[in-house]
C-alpha positions as CSV (number, residue, x, y, z in Angstrom):
1,M,59.1,92.9,92.7
2,A,62.6,92.0,93.4
3,A,62.7,94.4,96.0
4,Q,60.0,92.7,97.9
5,I,61.9,89.7,97.5
6,L,65.2,91.3,99.0
7,T,63.1,92.9,101.9
8,R,61.1,89.6,102.2
9,M,58.0,91.8,102.1
10,P,55.2,90.0,100.5
11,P,52.7,91.7,98.2
12,A,50.0,93.6,100.3
13,Y,47.2,91.7,98.5
14,L,48.8,88.6,99.7
15,L,49.2,89.4,102.8
16,A,45.8,90.9,103.0
17,D,44.3,87.4,101.6
18,E,46.6,85.7,104.2
19,R,45.1,87.7,106.8
20,R,41.5,87.0,106.1
21,R,41.7,83.3,105.3
22,I,42.8,83.3,109.1
23,E,40.3,85.2,110.2
24,V,37.6,83.0,108.4
25,C,39.4,80.0,109.9
26,K,39.5,81.2,113.2
27,R,35.8,79.7,113.7
28,E,37.2,76.3,113.2
29,T,38.5,74.2,116.2
30,V,42.2,74.4,115.2
31,T,44.5,76.7,117.1
32,V,45.4,80.3,115.5
33,A,49.1,79.2,115.4
34,V,48.2,76.3,113.4
35,I,45.9,78.3,111.0
36,R,48.6,81.0,110.8
37,R,51.2,78.4,109.7
38,Q,48.8,76.8,107.2
39,E,48.0,80.4,106.0
40,R,51.6,81.2,105.5
41,E,52.2,78.3,103.2
42,V,49.5,79.4,101.0
43,M,50.8,82.9,100.9
44,L,54.4,81.7,100.2
45,R,53.1,79.2,97.1
46,D,51.2,82.0,95.7
47,W,54.0,84.4,95.9
48,Q,56.1,81.8,94.3
49,E,53.9,81.1,91.6
50,L,53.9,85.1,90.6
51,W,57.6,85.1,91.2
52,D,58.1,82.0,88.4
53,H,55.6,83.9,86.2
54,T,57.0,87.2,85.9
55,T,58.6,88.8,83.0
56,K,60.9,91.3,84.8
57,A,63.0,88.6,86.6
58,V,64.0,85.8,83.6
59,W,67.1,85.2,85.6
60,R,67.4,85.4,89.4
61,L,69.8,84.4,92.2
62,I,66.7,83.6,94.5
63,P,64.9,81.3,93.1
64,G,62.5,79.8,95.9
65,I,60.9,82.5,97.8
66,R,60.5,79.8,100.5
67,R,64.0,79.3,101.6
68,W,65.0,82.8,101.1
69,M,62.0,83.8,103.5
70,C,62.3,81.0,105.9
71,Q,66.1,80.8,106.5
72,S,67.6,83.8,108.6
73,R,71.0,83.1,107.5
74,L,70.4,83.4,104.3
75,G,69.0,87.2,105.2
76,F,71.8,89.9,105.0
77,V,71.5,91.9,102.1
78,S,74.3,94.6,101.8
79,F,73.9,97.7,100.0
80,H,76.2,95.9,96.7
81,M,74.5,93.2,96.7
82,A,70.8,94.9,96.5
83,Q,72.3,96.9,93.7
84,A,73.3,93.5,91.9
85,L,70.4,91.5,92.5
86,S,68.0,94.1,91.6
87,G,70.4,95.4,88.2
88,H,70.6,98.8,89.4
89,G,74.1,100.5,90.0
90,C,77.3,100.3,88.6
91,F,76.4,98.2,85.6
92,Q,76.7,99.9,82.2
93,N,73.5,98.8,81.1
94,Y,71.7,100.8,84.2
95,L,74.1,103.8,83.7
96,W,73.2,104.2,79.9
97,K,69.9,104.7,80.9
98,R,70.7,107.6,83.0
99,R,73.3,108.6,80.1
100,R,76.3,108.0,82.1
101,P,78.6,106.0,80.1
102,D,79.9,106.4,76.6
103,N,78.6,102.5,75.7
104,L,77.0,99.5,77.4
105,S,79.6,97.2,76.9
106,C,81.6,95.5,79.6
107,N,84.7,97.2,81.2
108,H,86.6,93.2,80.7
109,Y,85.1,91.9,77.7
110,K,84.3,94.3,75.3
111,E,81.7,92.0,73.2
112,A,79.1,91.8,75.8
113,E,76.8,94.5,77.4
114,D,77.3,95.1,80.8
115,T,74.2,93.7,82.6
116,A,73.6,92.3,85.9
117,E,73.3,89.2,84.4
118,H,76.2,89.2,82.4
119,T,78.2,90.3,85.3
120,L,77.2,87.9,87.8
121,L,76.6,85.0,85.8
122,I,78.2,85.0,82.3
123,C,81.5,87.3,81.9
124,P,84.5,85.4,81.8
125,F,86.3,88.0,84.0
126,R,84.1,87.0,86.5
127,T,84.5,83.3,85.8
128,Y,88.3,83.4,86.3
129,A,87.6,85.5,89.5
130,M,85.7,83.1,91.1
131,W,87.7,80.4,90.3
132,E,90.7,82.2,92.3
133,M,88.4,82.7,95.2
134,E,87.2,79.2,95.2
135,Q,91.3,77.8,94.6
136,A,91.9,80.3,97.7
137,I,89.1,79.0,100.1
138,S,89.9,75.3,99.5
139,R,93.4,75.7,100.7
140,Q,92.4,77.4,103.9
């Protein structure tokens, strides 16, 4: 599901339901544009509910699907951002499953398992690096 969020591609069955409802509503006197807008809201609400109740995305950097879908300035997802948001890539936890590293621990904070969540939200090394970056930006 995370990949669908990153690519802004709703699940096929939600899109199919949306299109079916649009066809049914076309028989009414409301314009097609109004119907599409209303049905898009229903689809986004349903997708958000699905996202809120998934067990695979207990932590998330994209909590609100509507905001992610509707604001294009939030939209560019680089390769590394996609890797981080999906938990793939250079995290020891991910590599361990592919029998790459010798251990699961964080390279900077040995007491913790290196997961995307740890690296992005918890790791003290990251916290300090973020603080340094914020200081540099605030001086500009």
